[in-house]
C-alpha positions as CSV (number, residue, x, y, z in Angstrom):
1,M,-0.2,0.1,-0.2
2,N,1.7,3.6,-1.2
3,K,-1.3,5.9,0.3
4,S,-2.9,6.1,3.5
5,I,-6.6,4.7,3.5
6,F,-9.2,7.5,5.5
7,Y,-12.6,4.6,6.1
8,H,-15.7,7.0,7.0
9,A,-19.5,7.2,7.5
10,G,-20.1,10.8,6.4
11,C,-21.4,11.7,9.6
12,P,-20.2,15.1,11.1
13,V,-16.9,13.8,13.8
14,C,-15.9,11.7,10.2
15,L,-16.1,14.7,7.4
16,S,-14.4,17.1,10.1
17,A,-12.0,14.4,10.4
18,E,-11.9,14.1,7.1
19,H,-10.6,17.6,5.7
20,D,-8.4,17.3,8.4
21,I,-6.3,14.0,7.1
22,I,-6.6,15.4,3.3
23,N,-5.3,18.9,5.1
24,L,-2.7,17.8,6.8
25,L,-1.6,14.1,4.6
26,G,-2.1,15.5,0.8
27,E,-5.1,14.8,-1.1
28,S,-2.7,12.8,-3.4
29,N,-1.3,10.7,0.2
30,V,-4.5,9.6,0.9
31,E,-7.6,7.8,-0.1
32,V,-11.0,8.1,1.2
33,V,-13.7,5.6,1.6
34,H,-17.1,6.9,2.9
35,F,-18.9,3.7,3.6
36,G,-22.1,5.4,3.3
37,K,-21.0,5.3,-0.7
38,D,-19.4,2.5,-0.6
39,K,-20.7,-0.9,1.8
40,S,-18.1,-3.0,-0.2
41,R,-15.4,-1.9,1.0
42,I,-16.2,-2.3,5.1
43,P,-14.7,-6.5,4.9
44,E,-11.8,-4.9,3.3
45,A,-11.5,-2.8,6.6
46,E,-11.7,-5.1,9.2
47,K,-9.8,-7.1,7.5
48,A,-6.8,-4.0,8.1
49,G,-7.9,-3.7,11.4
50,V,-10.7,-1.4,11.8
51,K,-13.2,-1.7,14.7
52,S,-14.9,2.2,14.4
53,V,-15.2,5.1,12.3
54,P,-12.8,7.4,11.2
55,A,-10.0,5.9,11.0
56,L,-7.0,6.4,9.2
57,V,-4.9,2.9,7.9
58,T,-1.3,3.8,6.9
59,P,1.0,2.2,4.4
60,T,2.8,0.1,7.1
61,G,-0.6,-1.4,7.8
62,N,-0.7,1.0,11.3
63,V,-4.8,1.8,12.1
64,L,-5.4,5.3,14.0
65,H,-8.8,5.2,15.2
66,I,-9.8,8.8,15.3
67,N,-12.3,10.5,17.3
68,Y,-15.1,7.7,17.7
69,G,-18.3,8.1,15.3
70,A,-18.9,4.8,15.1
71,S,-18.1,1.0,14.9
72,I,-17.6,-0.7,12.5
73,A,-20.9,-2.9,13.3
74,D,-23.1,0.1,13.5
75,V,-22.0,1.3,10.6
76,K,-22.9,-2.0,9.0
77,G,-26.4,-1.6,9.7
């Protein structure tokens, strides 16, 4: 993985964190995955170790859970 992946569910907490992450890392260095638009990516996030969103998975595979917005179980519905 060359880019960080930022997973979120579209809530206000997530959207605020998305803007901050993009400002910090640069848009070309982060892929944004919005589960409200693409639920098919949830298993990928779970496999990477994401337990709640918003979360950032770094290129080295570290998962950074940011300002708890929702659990993966809540996102799955």
